[in-house]
C-alpha positions in Angstrom: 11.7 7.6 2.3 10.3 4.9 4.5 6.7 4.3 5.4 7.2 3.3 9.0 3.6 2.7 9.8 0.0 3.0 8.5 -3.1 3.1 10.8 -6.3 2.0 9.1 -9.9 1.1 10.1 -11.9 -2.0 9.7 -15.5 -3.1 10.5 -14.3 -6.7 11.2 -11.2 -6.9 13.3 -11.3 -10.6 13.9 -11.5 -11.5 10.2 -8.8 -8.9 9.4 -6.5 -10.5 12.0 -7.1 -13.9 10.5 -6.4 -12.7 6.9 -3.1 -11.0 7.7 -1.7 -13.6 10.1 -2.8 -16.7 8.1 -2.9 -15.5 4.5 0.0 -13.1 4.5 1.7 -14.6 7.5 2.4 -11.3 9.2 3.6 -11.4 12.8 1.5 -9.8 15.5 3.3 -7.0 17.4 0.4 -6.1 19.7 -3.3 -7.1 19.8 -6.4 -6.0 21.8 -10.1 -6.2 21.4 -10.1 -3.0 19.4 -6.9 -3.0 17.4 -4.0 -5.1 16.0 -0.5 -4.1 15.0 1.4 -6.3 12.5 5.0 -6.5 11.4 5.3 -5.9 7.7 9.0 -6.1 7.2 10.5 -2.8 8.3 7.0 -1.3 8.6 4.0 -1.6 11.0 0.5 -2.2 9.7 -2.2 -1.3 12.3 -5.9 -1.8 12.1 -8.4 -0.4 14.5 -12.0 -1.5 14.8 -14.7 1.0 14.0 -18.5 0.8 13.5 -18.8 4.5 12.8 -16.8 4.4 9.6 -18.9 2.4 7.1 -16.9 -0.1 5.0 -13.6 1.7 4.9 -11.5 0.7 1.8 -7.9 1.6 1.2 -5.1 0.9 -1.3 -1.7 0.1 -0.1 1.3 -1.9 -1.4 4.2 -4.0 -0.1 7.7 -4.0 -1.4 9.0 -7.6 -2.1 12.4 -8.8 -3.3 12.6 -7.8 -7.0 13.5 -11.4 -8.0 10.5 -13.0 -6.2 7.4 -11.9 -8.2 6.7 -15.3 -9.8 7.0 -16.9 -6.3 4.5 -14.3 -5.0 2.1 -15.2 -7.8 2.3 -18.9 -7.0 1.9 -18.3 -3.3 -1.0 -15.9 -3.5 -2.9 -18.0 -6.0 -3.0 -20.7 -3.3 -4.5 -18.3 -0.8 -6.7 -15.9 -2.7 -7.7 -14.6 -6.2 -5.3 -12.3 -8.0 -6.9 -9.4 -9.9 -6.4 -9.8 -13.7 -4.4 -7.0 -15.3 -4.5 -8.3 -18.9 -6.6 -11.1 -20.3 -4.0 -13.7 -19.5 -1.9 -12.3 -16.8 -2.2 -10.9 -13.3 1.2 -9.0 -13.6 1.3 -5.3 -14.3 4.5 -4.0 -15.9 5.5 -0.4 -15.2 8.2 0.6 -17.6 8.7 4.1 -16.1 8.9 2.7 -12.6 11.1 -0.3 -13.7 8.8 -2.4 -11.6 6.2 -5.3 -11.8 3.2 -5.7 -9.5 0.3 -8.0 -8.7 -3.0 -7.0 -7.0 -5.5 -8.7 -4.7 -8.1 -7.9 -2.1 -8.1 -8.5 1.6 -11.2 -9.5 3.6 -12.2 -5.8 3.9 -12.1 -5.2 0.2 -8.9 -3.2 0.5 -6.8 -3.2 -2.7 -3.4 -4.7 -1.8 -0.4 -4.8 -4.1 2.9 -6.7 -4.1 5.5 -4.7 -6.1 8.9 -5.8 -7.2 11.0 -2.7 -7.9 14.0 -3.7 -10.0 16.1 -0.6 -9.1 16.2 -1.7 -5.4 19.1 -4.0 -4.5 16.8 -6.3 -2.5 17.1 -9.7 -4.3 16.6 -12.5 -1.8 16.5 -16.3 -1.9 13.0 -16.5 -0.6 9.8 -14.4 -0.8 9.1 -12.0 2.0 7.7 -8.5 2.6 10.4 -5.9 2.8 8.1 -3.0 3.9 4.9 -1.1 3.2 5.9 0.7 0.0 2.7 2.7 -0.9 -0.4 4.2 0.7 -3.2 5.8 -1.2 -4.3 9.3 -0.1 -7.6 10.3 -1.7 -8.5 14.0 -2.1 -10.8 16.3 -4.0 -7.8 18.5 -5.0 -4.6 16.7 -5.9 -2.5 19.8 -6.7 -3.4 21.4 -3.4 -2.7 18.2 -1.4 0.6 17.8 -3.2 1.6 21.4 -2.5 1.1 20.8 1.2 3.4 17.8 1.2 6.0 19.6 -0.8 6.3 22.1 2.1 7.7 19.3 4.3 9.6 18.8 1.9 8.7 15.5 0.4 9.8 15.1 -3.2 7.7 14.2 -6.2 8.5 10.7 -7.3 11.1 11.2 -10.1 9.7 8.3 -12.2 6.1 9.5 -12.4 5.0 12.8 -14.0 2.6 14.9 -11.9 -1.0 15.3 -12.9 -4.2 16.8 -11.5 -5.6 13.3 -11.0 -2.6 11.3 -9.7 0.8 12.2 -8.2 3.3 10.0 -6.4 5.5 11.5 -3.7 8.7 9.9 -2.3 11.0 7.2 -3.8 11.2 3.5 -4.5 11.4 2.7 -0.7 8.2 4.6 0.1 5.5 6.4 -1.8 2.5 8.5 -0.9 0.0 8.0 -3.8 -2.1 11.1 -4.0 -5.3 10.2 -6.0 -8.3 12.2 -7.0 -11.6 11.1 -5.5 -13.6 9.1 -8.0 -10.5 8.1 -10.0 -10.5 4.3 -10.4 -7.8 2.4 -8.5 -5.6 0.5 -11.1 -6.3 -2.2 -12.2 -9.9 -2.1 -11.0 -13.1 -0.2 -11.7 -13.3 0.8 -8.1 -13.4 4.6 -7.6 -11.1 5.9 -5.0 -12.8 7.2 -1.8 -11.5 9.0 1.2 -11.5 7.2 4.5 -9.7 8.4 7.7 -6.3 6.9 8.7 -2.8 7.9 9.4 0.7 7.3 7.9 4.0 7.8 9.6 7.0 8.3 7.4 10.8 8.7 8.0 12.5 11.0 5.6 15.9 12.7 5.8 16.2 11.8 9.4 12.9 13.4 10.3 9.7 11.5 11.3 6.3 12.9 10.1 2.8 11.6 10.8 0.0 12.6 8.3 -3.7 12.1 8.2 -4.9 10.2 5.1 
């Protein structure tokens, strides 16, 4: 499953454009006074300016080559602060997922993640973003939300057991992270909140667009 695009909102489009083009070095696909579309590997990341949505905050992740996590740590530490996972390390180890990840914030307070999935055959000689790999979808009723996606059908992620607070749908290439409102986003103490947006996925030769 591929996350082909996500459409999010920001209260400060200019600062957002600066962060993603300078800090993360994403190329601009299209830009206007109200929105910007950026190339994130095989995916498109789009932000739209809004004053009506107060301080929207999202969680999303990027797949990077599975052999480039240390390089990602070194590069990001030169640009921003990494969120500590343990007392002495910013790296989260996910045994069930066979993956490692690091976390940081953008200028909006969005929780961003670089994740190296070791079951993907995506080793590369240099660090780059392969794609958007995860987007958080916040709901008051995780089982009901999951049930609606299963009708598409979008599979439950085989490496993560379902729960009433958190369920992942998809595969290593792309995941919808269904999280209960109020549940803290790992590895922070920030409770998940719902904000509007859209995600477009490609799955089994079909394209679907969903509201967040």
